[in-house]
N, C-alpha and C positions, 0 to 999 in steps of 0.2 A: 190527022185525026183517025184516018183509016188504019194506019199502023198501030196506033194506041188501042183501037177497038179490036184489032186482030190479036194483039198481045193479051188483052183482057180475056178474049175468048179462049186463047191458048191456055192461060192460067186457070180459067174456070174448068176447061176440059181436063187439065192435069189433076185438079182437085176432085173432079167427078170420078176419074179413073182411080185415084188414090182411095177415095171413100168406097168405091166399088170393091176394090181389092180388100179393104179393111172389113167391109160387111161380109164378104165371102169367107175371109179368115175367121171372123167371129162365128159365122154360121157353121163352119167346119169344127170349131172348138166346141160349140154346143153339142154337135153330133158326137164328138169324142167323149164328152162328159156323160152323155146319155148311154153310150155303149159301155162306159165304165160303170155306170149305175146298173146296167143289165148284168154285167159280170159280178159286181158286188152282191146284187140281189140273189143271183143264182148260188153264189158261194155261201152266203149266210143261210139261205133257205135249206140247202142240202146239209150243211153242218148242223144247224139247229134241228132239222127233222130227224137226223140220226141220233143226236144227243137226247132229244125229247122223247123219241119213240122208245129208246132203250130204258130210260128212266120211268116212262109211263108203264111199260110192261113190268118193271120191277116193283113199282108202287102198287099196282094192282095185285101182284102176287103177295106182297107183304101184308096188305090190308085183308086179303082173303084168308091167308094163312093164320094171322093172329086172331081172326074171328072164329075160324073153324078149329084150329089146333094151336092154341096160344103158345105152347112151348116149342114149336117147331119152326117158327118164322125165321130164326137165325140161320137155318139150314138153306134158305133160299137166297142168300145174299151173294153179291159178286163184287166187282170193282167199280161199279157205276156210282154216281153221286148220291142217289137215293140210298144205296147200301151203306155208303159212308155215314150218312146222316143217321140211319138206323143203328149202326154200330156205335156211334157216338152217344146216342140216347141210351142204349143198353149199358154202355160203360158207366154212364151217370147213375143209373139205377143200381148197378152192381157195387158202386162205391159207398152205398148207404149214406148218401148226402141228404141234407135236409130237404124236405119236399119243396119249399119255396125256392130254394137254390136250384133244384132240378127243374122246376117250372120255368125259371128265368132262363136257364141255359138251353132248355128245349125250345123256348120261344126264339132265342138267338139262332139256334140251328135252323129253325123253320124260316126265319128271315134270310139266312144265308142261302138256303135252298131256293127260295123265291128269287133272290138276286141272281143266282146262277142260272136259273131257268130262263129269266128274261134278259140275260146278258146278250148283247149284240142285236137284239130286236129293235132297239132304238134306231139303228141304222136303216133297217127296213122301213120303219115308220117315217124316217126322214126322206127316203126315196119316194114313198107314197105321196108326200107333200111336194117334193121338189121336182119330180119328173114332169107333171103337167106344166109347171112354170118354165122349166127348161125347154119343153116342147114349144110353148107359146113364144118364148124369147127367140128360139131358133126360127120360128115362122116369121116373126117380125124382121129379123136380120135377113132372112131369105127374100121377103117381099121388097125390102129396101134395096137389096142387092139386085133384084130383078129390074126395078125401076131405074136404078143408076146405070145398069148395063144397057137398057133400052134407050135412055137419054144420051148416053155416050155414043151409041151406034146410030142413033137417029131412026131406029125402027119404030114404026107406028102400027104394026100389025096386031090386032086384038088377040089373035091366036097365040102370039108369042107372049103377051102379057098373061093370058090365062094359063099357059103351060108353066111359066115361071112361078106364078102364085100357087098353082096346083102342086108343084114340087115342094114349095116352101111349107105347104100345109101338112106334108108328110111328118114334119117335126112334131106338130101338135098331136097328130094321130098316134105317133110313136110314144110320146110322153104319156098320153092318156092310157094307152094299152099297157104300158109298163106299170103305171100306178095301179091300174085295175087288177092286174095279175098279182102284184106285190100285196095289195090289200087282201085278196083272197088267201094268200099264203100266210100273211100276218095274222088274220083272224083264225085260221086253222091252227096255227102254232099256239096262239093265245088260249084257244079252247082246250087244247091238250095239256097246256101248262096248268090250267085251272083244275083239270081232272087229277093231275099228279098231286097238286096241293091239297085237294079234297081227300085223296087216299092217305096222304101223310098225316093230315089233320085227324082222320079217323084212327090211324094207328096211334098217334100221340094220345088221343082221348081214351082209347081202349087201354093203352099201356099205363096211363096214370090212374085208371079206375081200380 
């Protein structure tokens, strides 16, 4: 009976060690995913900031020029996306197309501009939602790993439990911090996109009048 009991204890111990290694692996995978989210958020934020800033500057210049000197706004164009939209609109008006056709095509260009401005921001929005959940998941795996490690080693020191749980909670803090920073950047970029669209809408209304 004692041999059977010892074998059962050995099997249980092996399972505890296995699940401990599994929880540690999952905890590390969660951290890896979170660092990937950081890299992706920084990459998207920098790329969108440069793109949106250039187009915001151009849209302000176009709106200001067509209001003050209507015939000179084409001299302020470049190779950015707003300039391409303005050039396409001017090409439509120069072709003496029917007004309703011009209106439909300018609406299509406006929608195309909007899609281009908001492109890739959905990934930032996803990171805002997913980062706290990943952090919470990492904390759960970390706490489970801590208790499995304590049970396998037979340690009953409360300070060891507190240290393990404290380390696991870093995942939650990391996820919340990432989501908060991403939310600030996301709202900032969205606000600048709305300014661009307002400037282009002003240009289209002024051009059609």
